[in-house]
N, C-alpha and C positions, 0 to 999 in steps of 0.2 A: 514354092510358098515359103516365106520367111518363118523360121521357128522363133518362138518366144524366148527371150533371155529370162533368167531367173536370178533372184537375189534372196539369200536367207537372212533373217534377223531374229531378234528375240521378240520384239513388239513392233507392230505396225499400227499407226494411228491415222485414221481417215478423217482429215479435216484439220486445218491449221488455225482454228480459232482459239479463244482463251481456254476452253476446256481441253483441247488437244495439247496446247502448249504447256498448260499446268501439269497434265499427266506426264508429258515428256520430261519436263524439268524434275518432277518428283521422282520419276524412275531413275534418272541419273544421280540424283542426290542420294538415293538409297543404295544404288549399286552402279558405280561408274563404269563397270565392265559390260553392262547391258548394251546391246546394239538396238537402238531405237530409231525408227524411221517414221517421219511425218509426211503424208501425201496431202497436198493442197491443190484444189482444182483451179484456183485463181492464178493469174499471171505472176503474182508475188504474194507473199504473206500480207494479209490485210486488204487485198484487192476486193474481196467479196464481203468484208466485214462492215456491217451497217447497224448502228444502234444510236440511241439518243445522244449521249449516254450520261447518266449519273451512276457512279460506281461506288458500291459499298466495298471498302478495302479489306474486309475481314479475312477473306480467303488469301489474298495477296500478303497480308500480314503473317499468315501461317506459312506460306510458301517461300517468300523471300522477305524476311523481317526488315532488312535494311533497304528496301526498295526506295524509300524517300531520299536516300543518299546515293542512289545509283543512276541519277539522271533519267528517272522514269517520267514519261510525259503525264502520267496520272497526277503527279505531285504539283503540277503547274497551277491548277485552279480548284482550290477547295470551295465547297458550297458556302456562300456567305449570306444568302437570302433565299427563303423558300416560300413560294406563294401558290395557292390553289384557287383558281377562279371558277365560279359558276357563271355561265354566259347565256344571255339572250341575244337576239339579233343585233342590238345596239348598246347593250350595257353589260357590266360584269359586277359580280359581288365576290369579295374574297371570303373564302370559308375559314372561320376561326380555327386555329390550330388546336384549341382545347376540345373541339368536337372530334378530332381524329385520334386514334390510338397512338401511343408514343412511338411505336415501331415504324410508323409512317414518316417520322421526321427524317430529314436529310442531314442533320447535324453530323459532322465527321465524315461525310461523303465528298466525292470529287466529281466534277464534270470534265469530260475530255472526249477526244476521238477514240472510240474503242478500236478502230483500225490501227491507230498509232500505238496504242497500248499493246495490241497483238504483235505488231512489228517489233516492239521492244522486247516482249517476251520471247519471240523467236530468236533474237540476238542472244538472250540469256541461255536459251536451250542449245543453240549452236556452240556457244562458248563452253558448254558442258560436254559436247561431243555428239549431240543429237544430229542425225542426218535429215535435213529439211528439204523437200523437193516440191517447190511450187510448179504449177503448170502440169501436174500429173494427177488427173482425177482417177479415183478407183471406180471401175465400171462393173466389176464382177467379183463375187465372193467365191473362194475355193473351199472345198471340204475334203477331209480325209476319209479313209475307208469306214470310220466309225460314225461319220456324219458331223464331226466337229469342224468348226471353222479353222482353216489352216493358212489363211492369208487372202490376198486379193490380187486381181489382175488390173493393171492400169488401162486407161482408154487407148484403143488403137488410134494412130495418127495417119492422116492422109487417105481417109475413106471418102469417096465422092458421094453426092446425094443419092445416086442410083445404086450405091453399095459397092461399086467397083473401086479398085485400088489405084490411086493416083501415083505418079512417079516418085513422090516423096513418102510413100506409104511406109509406116513402121508399126509392127504389131506391139501391143502393150506388153509390159513386163510382168512376170509373176513375182510377187513379193511373198515369200513363205515365212510364216511367223509362228512362234509358240502361242502368242495371244494377239488378237486384233481388237482394237478399240474403235468404235464407231462414234465419231465426233463431227458428224456432217451438218449439225445445226437442225433447225426446224424442217420437218418433212423431207428428210434425206431419202434418196432413192434406194440405197442399199439398206438403210434402216427399216424402211417399209418391208423389204423382203425378209429381213431377219425377224421382224415382228410376226409376219405371216408364217414363216417356216417353223419357228419355235413357239408359236402361239403366245407371244409375250403379253398380249393384252387380254388374256382370258379372264383375269381377275381385276381388271380396272375399267374405268369408263373411257370412251374414245377421246383421243386428243382433239381439242378444238383450237381455233387460231384467230388472230387479228391480222389485218394487213397494215403494216407500218410504212408510211411514205414520208420521206425526209428531204429537206433542202438545207444547204449550208449557205449562209449569207455573210458578207462583209457589211457591217453597218457603220453609221456615223460614230466617230469616237465619243462624242458627247452623250450618246445614247447607250453606250456600252458599259455595263456594270459587271466586271468579272465575278463569276460565282453565283450570279442571280439565276434562280431556277423557278420556272413558272409551269404549272400544269393547269389544263382547262377541261371542263366538262359541260355538257348541255348543247347549245347551238354550235354548229348547224345540224348535227345528226338528229336532234329532237324533232326536226321537221320531216324526216324520212322514217321515223319510228325505228331507227337503228341506234346503236350506241357505240361509245368509244371516247376519245378525247385527244386534246392537243398538248404539245409541249414546246417550250422555248427556253433554251439554255444559253446563257452568256458564257462562252468558253474563251480560251486563250487567243491572243493575236487579233483582238477586235472583231471576232466572229461570233455569230449565234447559230446554234443548231436548232432548227425548228421542224416540227413534223406533226403528223396526225395518224392516229390508229383507229381503224374501223373494225369492229368485231365482225367476223365473217359468218355469223349466224343470222344475218339479216334476211328478211322474208321477201322484200320487194326487189324483183329482178332489174328494176330500173335504177337502183342505187349505183352511183359511180363514186367509189371511195376516193379516186384521184380528184374529182371535182369537189367533193366535200372538203378536202384539204385546201384546194385553191380558194374556195368560198370562205373558209375559216380565216385566211390571211387578210381578208377585207374587213374583218371586225375592227372597229375603231381602235380598240386597245392593242391589237396586234399590228395593224397598219401603222400606227404611230411609231412603233419601234423600227419597222422595216423601211419606212419612207426615207428616201435618200440613200438607201443601201443597194447592194448588188448581189444577186444569187450567183454562187460560184460552183455548186455541185448539187446533184440530185440522185436519189436512189429509193429502193423499196425492198421490203422483205416480209415474209410471214413470221409471226411471233406466236409461240405456244401460249395458250391461255387456259388450258385445262386444269392446271393446278394439281394438288396432291392426289386427287382421286383419279387423275389420268396418267400417273406415273406407272409405266408397265413393269413387268419383271425385267430386271436390268442385266442379268447374266445368263449365258448359255454356253455350251461346250466350246471353248476356244475363243470366246468373244464377250463383249459387254458394251452397253450403251452409256455414253457420258454426255453431259451438257444438254444442249437443246435437242439433241437426238432423242433424249429421254423425256425432257420437258420439265425444267425446274424453275420456270419464271414465276416470280411473285407478282401477280397482276396488280394488286392495289399499290405496291411499291414501285411498279414499273421497272423492275430490276431482275436480271437473271445471270449477269456475268459472274457475280461472286459465288452463286450456287453452282454454276457451270464449272468454275475453277475447282471448287471443293469436290465435286463429283469426280473430276479427273484425278485429283490427288488421292481420293479414297480408292479408286480403281487401280492406280499405280501402286499403292501400298499392297493391295491384294495380289497383284501380279508379281511384284518383287518377292513377296513371301512365298508364293507358289513356285516360282523358278528356283528360289533358294532351297526349297524342299524337293527339287527334282521333278516337279509336276509340270506337264505340258498339255495345253489344249483341254484343261479341265473346266468345270463350271465354277466360276468365282462366286460361290454362294456367300462367302464372307463379305464381299463387296456389297452385295445387295442388302444383307442384314445390317452391315455397318452404316450404310447410308440411311437406312430407315430408322436408325437410332441416333443420327447425327443432328447438328443444328440445322441442316437443310430441312429435315422432317419437322423439327420444332417450329421453324419459321413458316413453312408452307401450310401446316395444319391450322395455324391461326387464321389463315385467309382463304381456306378452301371453299367457303360458301359465297365469297364475294362476287366472283364472276357469274356463277349460276343465278344468284339473286337478281343481279342487274339484267341478265339475259331474260329471265322469266317474268320479272315484274316491271321492267322498264327502268330508265335512268333515274327518275325521281324517287319512286317508291323503293326500287331495288337498291339504290344507294343508301337509303335510310336503313333498310333491312340488313344490308351488308355491314354497315357501320355498327349496328347493334350486335350482330353476330361476332364481329371482330373484337368489340369491347368485351363481350361475355367470355370469349375464348381467352383473351388477354388476362382477364380477372379469374379465369379458371372456374367459372360458375357452372359450366355444363354445356348444354346444347349438343347432344350426341348425334344430331341430324346431319346427314351428308346429302346435299342437294345434287341432283343428277342433271346431266346434259346429253344431248344427242349430237351426232356429227353435223358439221356446219352445212353440208350440202343438203341435208334432209330438211332444213328450215326453209329453203327457197320455194316459193309458191308460183303458180301459173301467172303468166303475164297478163291475162285477161282480167285478173282480179285487181289490177293496179292501173293508175294513169302514169304515163311518162313524166319524169321530173324535169322541169325547165331550169337547168343550171345557167347562171350568168356566164357570158362569154369572157374568157380570160382577157385582161387588158394589156398584157405584155410588159407590165411594170411591176405589179405585185403578184399577178397570177399569170400562168403560162399554159399553152397547150401541151399535150402529152409528148408529142414527138420532139418539140423544141427542148423540153426538159430531159428527155432520154439522152440527148446529145451531151448533157452535163453529167451523165453517169459514165461517160467515156467507154460505153459498151462496144465490144468488138467480138465478132465471131469469124473464124476462117471461112472464106468463100467456098461454095460448092462442097459442103460437108453434109453428112446425114442430119436430117431434122431431128433435133433432140426432144421435140414436143410431139409425142406419139398419140394420134387419135386411133382408138381401137376399132371403132365402128362408125364410119363416116355417114352411113344412112341414119343411124341412131342420132348422130349429131344434128343432122338436118331435120329429122322428124320431131325430135324432142327438145334439144337445146334451143333450136330456132323456133320450131313450130309451136311448142308448148310454153317455153319459158322466155321467148322473145330475144334469144341471143345474148344472154348476160355476159358471155365471154368478151364481147366487145366493150363492156363497161367495167367489169371487175379488174381487168388487166391494167396495171399502171404504166405499161410501156407500149400500148397500141399494137400488141402482137397479133391479135385476132380480128378478122373482118369477115362479114358476110357480104358478098358481092353478087350481083345478078349477071349471069352470063347471057350471051346473045339469044339463046333459046328460052330465056326466062327462068332457068333453073338457078336457085341460090347455090353459091359455091363458098366453102369455108377456106379462107386464105389465112395461112399461118406465116407471119413475118418473124421467123425465129431469130433473125439477126438482131431484133430489138430487145430480146429477152434479157431481163436483169436478174433472173434466177430467184424471183420471189416465191415461186411455187404456188401462187394463188389458184391457178388453173387446176392444178393437181388436187387442190383442196375443195374448191367451190363448184366445179362442174357438177350439175345436178345428177348426172348418170355415172359419175366417176369414169368417164370415157376418155379423159386426157391424162396421159402419164408424162411427168417431167423426168427426163433421163439426162445423163451427163453428156455435154458436148465435148469437142476436142479440148485438150488441155490449154489453159490460158484464156478460153473463151468466156464472154460475159462482161460484167462491169469491171471498171478499174477505178475504184473509189479513192479519191484523195482526201485524207484528213476526215473521213467519215467514221 
């Protein structure tokens, strides 16, 4: 049996997104002698990055003040026009900016591909001497004799579906580190384990999520207005008593990024977030922009929506959570990349100070306290009741209450109330309480079926590998997920991974098409029994997002 190779370093960062890259850059800025390793599960940096995105440059201004003169892709398209539409099935009304708190303005922000920004940040990190390893998922956390995190083990390669070793088998490598930063993004597999092991959520509310589904389109030049940003709320989710909203951003090179976010606390198991997005594109105001254009890419991912009250304890012996692994998304602003970067920078500063003081694998309590006194906390506290208000009272009344709460917090009038929320899966109700939703059939021009769209995510997984989507109890899945809830996995998944098929003897069989998985983690979040666990596949597996 092959022995694992090992590699020592000062800091290992799990995840090559903007939080991980910001941490890596800041570490090398503070001490160029530090050995910093970034492990990324995607085939390249940016391959798994998906966001709208409109980016607040505040953190990047602090990290790399000269970024506008450094050929950074973010600088290409400043926001020039910001609109917020409230939609019915056939009409739209623009919400006046005067009704919205000033911090919701996009003045001074930029719209771009977050994947391309991440690729650029990786170039800056490598230029400083950071070792960046794409195609190497971290699959296991190591601990020392005191119980402190001491590094990670990367995913074994060449393991067949039955667990046997193929001819090209290679065991994962042990990366030993003084500190380990978890920057896996929303609902990371190892982050879940750290939360459980160190009870990081003992004093916060559970994290909740939305499912963001996105397409990239080339549109007619005469319809393209670089820097135009549109957000929508209302139809079509108002018809299924769920909530969320759409976005359409005019970005560089004649493209628009458009997508739809469905909050995963919906009750009706017949809701299909993917089909809500496809239906939204047929609204006259959206269709007018897209007609004559061409879809060029597709993807999906879960988004943290819990807000400030869901931020867990951030540090534990030898490790810390940064970025969306912890959950710093500002839901009303629909932004989280700037807060993710800042959290990575704050963690890097704490680590650099600890190592300089000769400390290894300690608990970075100053990182936790510094973040809770930073502008991240100031920003998120202003909006902490927005998501719970809409979730509890619905899109119409909830939006009004959320607006009042945000205005009062902005004016520092008071309102010490913190609204609570429950895990998304607990909201799902029995199928017999609802009628199936009749969604329009995709027309192949503006709207598309799931499997056709998955091809535009350029997803690929090595053949004959271990299924990375683990069902803990198949009988429970059959009796409850199908028998009680009507098989919602076949509807919430945006990639057509799950199917219930009837075998010859009439027994339903749960089929998992793991090769379709775009790593959105929705199954891990929304399964009503928490019976499905998303784990890391072989390195490089999953989507290969271009310009997303």
